[in-house]
C-alpha positions in Angstrom: 40.6 -122.5 38.7 43.6 -123.2 36.4 45.5 -120.1 37.4 44.8 -120.7 41.1 46.2 -124.2 41.0 48.8 -123.8 38.3 51.7 -123.6 40.8 51.0 -127.1 42.1 51.9 -128.6 38.7 55.0 -128.7 36.6 53.3 -126.9 33.7 50.1 -125.2 32.7 49.3 -128.1 30.4 49.7 -130.6 33.3 47.4 -128.4 35.4 44.8 -128.3 32.7 44.9 -132.0 32.1 44.4 -132.8 35.8 41.6 -130.2 36.3 39.8 -131.3 33.1 39.7 -134.9 34.3 38.4 -133.7 37.7 35.6 -131.6 36.2 34.8 -134.1 33.4 35.7 -132.3 30.2 38.5 -132.5 27.6 41.8 -130.6 28.1 41.1 -128.7 24.9 37.7 -127.6 26.1 39.2 -126.3 29.3 42.1 -124.6 27.4 39.6 -122.8 25.1 37.5 -121.8 28.1 40.5 -120.4 30.0 41.7 -118.5 26.9 38.2 -117.1 26.3 37.9 -116.0 30.0 41.3 -114.2 29.7 40.0 -112.4 26.7 36.7 -111.5 28.3 38.2 -110.0 31.4 41.0 -108.2 29.4 44.0 -110.1 30.8 45.2 -111.2 27.4 47.5 -108.7 25.7 45.9 -107.2 22.6 42.8 -109.3 23.2 40.5 -106.7 21.7 41.1 -104.5 18.7 40.6 -101.3 20.6 43.5 -102.2 22.9 46.0 -102.3 20.0 48.0 -99.3 19.2 46.8 -97.5 16.1 49.3 -97.1 13.3 48.5 -94.4 10.7 
C-alpha cells in the first residue's frame, strides 16, 4: 500500500503518516510492518544472512 501510493506524496514518511491515519495505526507500526514485508519478500538488500557475500 505504501509503495503503491508513495508517488502521491512528497516523501515516504508523508505517505506513511497519511496511510497510517487512514488505517488506524501509528506511523512507526506501519514503518516496521513495511520494513518487515520487504525483508520477508527479499526486496531489502542483504536482508537475509545467506544473501550476503561470504568473505573467507
